N, C-alpha and C positions, 0 to 999 in steps of 0.2 A: 504493500500500500504506500503510495507516495506520500511525502510529508506535506503538511498543510501549506507550506512556503513554495510548493512546486505547482505550477499550473500547466496542465496538458491540453493543448488545443488542437483542434483538427487543421491541417495545413495541406495546401496544394501548391506545389512547386512546378512552374513551368518556364522553359528557357528556349530561345530560339536565336539563332546567328543570322545577321542580315549583311549584305554587301555595305562597305562603308562609302556610299555615294548617294547624292540627293535623289536619285530615282527610286531608292528603297524606302522613302519616307511614307508613301501610301501603304505599303506592306508593314512596316513597323506599327503605324498608327492603327491599322486594322487588327494586327496582332493584339495590341493592348486593349483596344475596344472589345474584341471577342472575348478575351480573356477575363476582363473585368466586367462585362455585362452580367447583371445578376448578383454583384457582390455589393457590399454596402459603401462602396466608393462612389462618390457623386459624379454626375457628368462633368461638373466644372473641374473636379480633381483629375478625372480622366483627361480632360482637355490640357490641364496644365502639365500633367505627366507626358502627354504627347509632344508638348512643346519642349520641355526639357530634354527628352530623349532626342528630339530633332536637333537640338544645339549639339548634342554630344556626338550625334552622328556626322554633323557638318564639320566639327572640330577634327574628327578622326579621319575625314575623307581625305585621300591623298597619302596619308601617313600610314593607315592601317587597311588591310583588305577587307575587315569585316568588324562588326561590333556584336557583342552577345547581349541580348535582353533577357534578364531573369526576373520573374515575378514570384514572390512568396505571398500567397493570398490566405489570409487568416479570416475567421468568422467576423471580425470587427473592422477590417481593413486590409491593406496590402503594402508591401515593401517592393522596391524595384532596385535592381542593380543594372548599370549599363557599362560594359566594359569593352575597350578595344582589344581586338583579338587578331592574331596572326593566322589562325585557323580558316578553312574555306567555309563559307556559309553551309549550314546544315539544315535538315528538316527539324521541326520542333521536337524537343524532349519533354515529355509530360510525366511527372510522378505525382500521384494523387493519394491523398489519404481521405478518410471518411470525412464527410462535409456536411454540416446542416443545411436545411433547405434555404434556397436563396430568400433574401429579404425583398420585399417588393416585387412589382412586375418586371419582367424583363423589357430592355428598350431596344428597339431594332435601330441599328446605326446604318445609314445609308452608305453606299460605297462611294469613296471620294472620287472627284473627276481627275483625269490624268493631268500631267503638267502641261502637255501640249493644248489640251481644251482650255484650261485655265488661262494659259498665256495668250492664246488666240482671243479669248474673251476680253481680256484686260486691254489688249491693243485695239479692239473693236470698241471698248468702252471709252478709250481716251482718244479715239478717232486717229490712231497712228498707223502710218503705213509701215511696211517692213523695213523700208530704208530709214524712216524717222526713228524706229525703235532701235535699228542697228546703231545710229549715231549716238542715240541716248545712252546705249550700253557698251559703246566703244567696241563693237563686233562688226563682222561682215554681214551683208544683206543675207547672203547665202546662209550664214550660220543661224540667223534668226528664222529664215525660212525653214531650215531643218528642224528647229525647236517647234515651230508651230505646226508642222506636218506630223512631228512625232518620230521623225527618222533618227533624231539624236537627242540627247538631254544635255543641258548645260554642265560645264566643268565646275568645280567648287568656286573659283574666283568669279566666274560669271554669274553663278547662282547668288552670290553675295550682292553684286550689283543689281541683279533682277529684284532681289528682296528690297534693296534701298529705292529703286526706281518705281516698283509696281506693288509693293507689299508682300505680305506672307501668302504664299500659295496654300490653297485648302487641301494639302496633300497630307 
């Protein structure tokens, strides 16, 4: 029998590696939302976690090939670790312990738009041509065209300029 000072809690541990590049942001955010749906973690806290993980991912981009996102989900909340990794991205690893029924109703989270769709919409909203956007971002028109079409994604240095000029993509 455990001593009265020891508390035993059900725990779920979930971890997944992601490529350390901006294009992985939608997958990371979807992973966090999927794992935290049905937990007592508020939607606002999930959004904040997604933003913090995005910051770590962007810092690791170009330095590390991947990041590892680990969640420890308790009945009353969750803890998260985001680590730079030299290992290649892997499939999710899930270890589950018994868990009480979820508190409250499950919330459906819509799939995020692609970077290309968001960027094209931002250019339309501001009435910018590909040439004008290229001048603003100090890249070639061909590069902007490839981003809008989804043929390529911005490099880290370009992504920072895009965030400054057009705001945070909803990815």
